[in-house]
N, C-alpha and C positions, 0 to 999 in steps of 0.2 A: 585560493585553493590549488594544490598540486595535482592535476589529473593524472600526470604519468604514474605517481605514486598509488593514487587510488586505485587505477587499472591494475597494478600489481597486486593490490589486494583483492582482485576479483570484484570489485563494486560496480554496480551499474546504476545509472541515474534516470529517474523517470521525472519528465518535466514537471509535473504537479508537487514533487517535494520541495520544500522551501529550503533555503540556505541554512536556516536554524535547525531545521529537522535534519539534514545531511550531518550537520555539525554535531548535533547530539548523538547520532548514531556512532560516531567516530571517537567520542570520548572514551578512554580506556584503550584505544587502539593507536591513534596518532597524538594523543594528547593526554597529559595526566588528571584524573579525576579526584578533586579534593572535595571532602565534606565541608560544610559551613563552620567555621571556628565559632564556638558558643562560650561566651565567659558569663557566669553568674554573680549576681550582686544581691547582698541583703541576707542576714541571717545565718545560722549555724549551718555548716556544710556547702555555703556558697564559696566560690573562689575568692570573692571579697566580702567578708561579712558585715562591713560596716553599712548603715543605713544614711548614707551622706552623699552630697552631689560629688565630692572629691572620690568618692569610690567608684562613682558611675563613670567619671572622668577618667580615671585610671584604666578602666575596663574599655572604654571607648577608643582610648589611645593606644591600647594594646593592639585592639581590632584593626584599628588604622596601619599599624605597622605590618600587619599580615594581609593587607590589601582589602580588608573587609570581613564581614561575618555578623554574629548575632551579639547583642548584650542582653541578657535576660535579668529582669527585675524581679525578684520574689515578692511574696506578701509582706506588707510592712509599709510604714511611713518614712520616708526619706527626707532629712533636713536638707534644704537646697540653699546655699549661700552663693552660689555662683552659676551663670549659664551653663548648662549641659550642651557642650558642642558636638555634634555629630558629622562624620566625614562620610566621603563616597562608599558607596557599596555596603553600606551598613544599616542593620536593623535595631532599633531599641524597642524591646517588647516588655510589658509588665505581665502581671497574672490577673488582670482584670481590675474591678473596682477596689480590690484589697490592695493594689499597688498605688499608694499615695506620695506625689512629690509635693512637698510642702514649703512655700517660700518662707525664708526666715524674716524676723522683725525688720521693719526700716530703720535706717540711719542716714542722717545728712549733716553736712557741715558747710562752711563757707570757705573760700579761697582766703588766703593771707596776701598774696600776690597775684597779680593777672596770670592765667592761663593761656599763653598764646597759641595761634595756630600751629599745629605740627609738632607739639609737645608731647612727651611720653611721661611727664611727671606734672605733679601739682602740690603745692605747699598749702596746707590747709590749717584752719584753726584748732581742730580736734580730729584726730586719726583714730581715736579709742575703740570706735565702733567699726572699723574695717580690719579685715584680716586678709592675708594672702590667698589668691584663688577667689576673692569675691568680685561679683559683678558691680559695676558703677556706671553712672550716668553723670555727665557734666553738662552744665548750662549756666546762663546768666538771663536777665530781664529781656534782653534783646534777642538772644538765641535760645528760646525755650520750647521750640516746637518743631514737628516735622524732621526733616533731614539736618536741621541746625544743631541738634544736640549731638554729643559724642558719647558712644558706649564703648566699654572696654573692660578688662579684666586685670585686678591689682597683681603684679609680679612681685613687688617688694614693698616694704613700709619701713623707712629710717627715720625715726622721730615723728614729725609731722609732716613729713614728705612722702607722698604715696607714688609709686611708679605702676604704670600700666602698659598693656600691648597694643593699644590702638592709637594713633596720633590724633590729637585734637583736631576737629574739622573747621573751628572758628577760633577767633579771639574772643576769650571769656573773661569779662572785667570785673575785678573784685569788688568795684564801687557800684556795680549794677548787679548786686547779690550773686555773685558767682557762687555756685553750688556744686557740690558733689555730693551724689546720694547713691545708695545701694540699690537703685532701681535696676532691674535686668530682667531679659526673657528668660524664662525657665528651662525651655529647650530651644536651641538655636541651631539651623542649617545656613550656612554661608558658604557660596561659591563651591557648592559640591552636587552631586547628582547621583541616583539610585539609592535614595534614602527611604526607610519606612520607620513609622512611629506609631505604636500600636497599643491597645489594651491597658490603659493606666488612667489615673486621675491626677489632674493638677489642683492644688487649694493655693490661691494666690495671695491670701493674708492682705486683702487691700487696705483694711482698716489701718494697718500698721506702716503702710507702705506709700512712697511718692508715686506720681503718676509718671508713666512712660508713653511716649506717643508711639502709634502703630507704625509709623514709617521707620522707626529704629529698634522697635522691639514689640513683644506680645508674649502672651502666655506660651505659645508656639510661634516662632518668629523663623520665617524661611526667606533667604534674600539671595538674588544671583544665583539660583540654583534651579534644576530641572529634574523631571522625571521621580519626584517623590510622591509618598502616599502617607497620610495621615488618617488612621482608622481607629475607631471605637475609643476615643478619647474624651474625657469630659474635663472641661476648665471652669472652674468656679470661683469667683470673687478675685479676678486679676484686675489690678489698678492701672488699666490700659486697655488696649484692643486685644480680645481674647486670642483669636487665631488672625495673624497676619502674615500675608505672603507678598513681596515686593520685587519686581524684576525677575519673573520666573517663567518657566515653560512646562507645561505638562503636569502640574499639581493637582494632586486627588485628595479632597477632603470628605471622608465617607464615614457615616454613622457616629458622628462627633456632636458634643453638646457644648455650646458657650453660654454661661449661666452667671447673672449677677456681676458683671464687669463693669468698670467705670468708663469704659470706651465703647468701641463697636464690637459687635459679636463676631462676624467672619469679614475680614478685610482684605480682598484681592486689591492689589494695586500696583501703580507705577510700572505699566508695560507688562502685566502677566497675561501670558497668551495660554489659551486651552486649559483653562481651569475647569476642574468637575467639583462640584460640591452637591453630594446626593445623600439623602436619608439623614440629614443634620437638624439638630434643633437650636435654635438661638432665643433666649428669652430672658427679661429682665436685666437687660444690659441698659447702660445710661444712654447710649447712641442709637445708631440704627441696628437693626438685627443682621442684615447683610448689606455691605457697603462697597460698591464698586467704586474704585477710586480713579485713577488716571490711566487711561489705555487698557482697561480690562477687555479682551476681545476673544471671539471664538469659544466662549465658555459654555458649560452646561449646568444648569442649576436646577436639579429635580428632586421631587420627594422629600422637600424641606419644610420645616415648620418654623415660622418666625412670630412670636406674640409677646405682648407685655414688655416690649422694649420702649425706651423713653422717647425715641424718635420715630423714624419711619421704619417700615417693616422691611422693605428693600429699597435701596437709593441708587440711582443710576447716573452718571454724569460724563466727564471730560472724555471724550473720544472712546467712551465704552460701547463697543459697536458690535453687532453679530453674535449675541449671546441668546440661548435659548433657556425659557424658564418654563417648566412644565410639572404639573401635580405638585405644586407647592401650596401650603395652607398659611395664610399671612391673616392674623386676627390680633385685635384689640392692642395695638401698638399706639404710642402717643400721638403720632400725627398721620400721615398718608399710609396707605397700605403700600403702593408703589409710587416713588417719586422720580421724575426725570428732571434733573437738576437745570438750572438755568444757564444755558451755554449757547454761544454764537452757532451759525450754520456749521462752520469748519471743525468746531470742537464738540458738537452735541453727540449725544449716545443714540446713534442712528441704527436701523436695521436690527432691532431687538424683537423677539417673538415670545408671547404668552399665551400658553394653551392648557386648558383643563387646570387651572388654579382656582382656589377658592380664596376671595379676598372679602373678609367680613368685619364688621364692627370696629373699625379703626377710627382714630381721632379721640382716644381716651383723655387727651390733654388740650385738645383745641380742634376747632371745625376742620375737617379734612375731605379727600377724595380716596375712593378706592384706588384709581391711577390718577396722578396728577402729571401732565405732561407740559413740563415748561420749556423755555428757551426755544432754540429754532430747530427742535427736534424732528425728524422726518422717517418715514418707512418703518412705523411701528406696527405690528401685527396683535391684535388683543382678541383671541377668538376661542370661543367654547369655554369660556371662564365662568364661574359662579361669582357674583359680585354683590353683597347684600348687607342690610342693615337691619339689624333685629332687636334694636333699643338699646344696646350697650354701646358707648362710643358716641361720636359726633361724625359719622362717615356721611355726611349729607348729600354727596355726588358720587355716582359710580364712576365716571370718567371725565375729568376735566381736561379740555384741550386748549392749550394756551394759543393766542392770535397769530404767533409766529410759526407755530407747529403745521407741519402737514402730512399728507400721505399716511394717515392713521386709519387703519383698518380694525373696525369693531363690529364683529358678526357673531351670531349664534351664541352670544353670551346670555346668562340667566341673571336677570338684574331684578332687585326687590328692596323696598324700603327707603328708596332715595331717588333722586333725579338722576335720570339715566346717563345723558350725555350733555354736558355745558360747553359751550365754546366761548372763550374769552372774548369780549367786545373791544 
């Protein structure tokens, strides 16, 4: 800040003013004020009338060239053949439930020759179902999970050779069922910040598509990014994790719904710090409703509902520490309401707090607990929650404490319909 110049303008400063407030007052005096750039997509009168992922990406790329802005999707159904990639300082906003991003039908084929580490092309048996701009996933029988798969976008096709924009991260062997499939994230934020995604619906078309693991993809996938907001987005029937964010800082997921996916509902993981998940619903997903993966720390999970998921309502594990869970409703999930996974003392999910939650009627698929605290977990606070079983499900224990867990505070909870606290012998 140039104090001498500001004194020339006759400005005086009071200590309680923030730097941001000072800067805001001076916009239009010492710096140029620009309105947000807005590009509309979809339908007659839009800047880009097509209802395609290509049109959305053209708009996003144009906004990127301008340093940021807003891409507004109008009402209608957009056919998505490749991941919609968002850059810094950009908002992608729909028109609510009438803006639908629909994943195209799936296609996959095998390699003719091995796709070695670091390559930008693959020779495949059949390229007829691929197109330039389409998202793809590469894997084989030994490298088909987690970070081992490669995701990319096709940049060219010559005969049966496809070219793509991300180098392969493993050696994929043709004799081990080396495969290329058009599985991809619908919306993708990678190495970016200050992004907002809001007010739209994603239809994942899971029955026609191959599975993609949440470390590399999701209905919405955020990776190595910070200061992002996802708000009022519903994702239905995605063949993988519905919302996934990995290696992130300050990600807020608000008012969103994860429904009928073939993976996890909400999946913060791999060193995601200061996440906020609030007013969200996760239901009828094959895996856990909310799954904290590795090193999910200092997060707030509040006012969420997790029900009818195939596994646990909430799952906590590897170094997932110092998180707060409040005012959540967790019910009728296949296994435990809340699971602390089996980890050693160095790697357990310590110092997590649960207050004012309702945990009820879980264990629809197997005998379960409202809270199952496994591993060498310590310093867990379970205070002022309602934990009950009312006939549905098989939640036979309110709080199960493993024999290696310690410093578990359980006070002022309202427990009914099951054994209150069971200590493993």
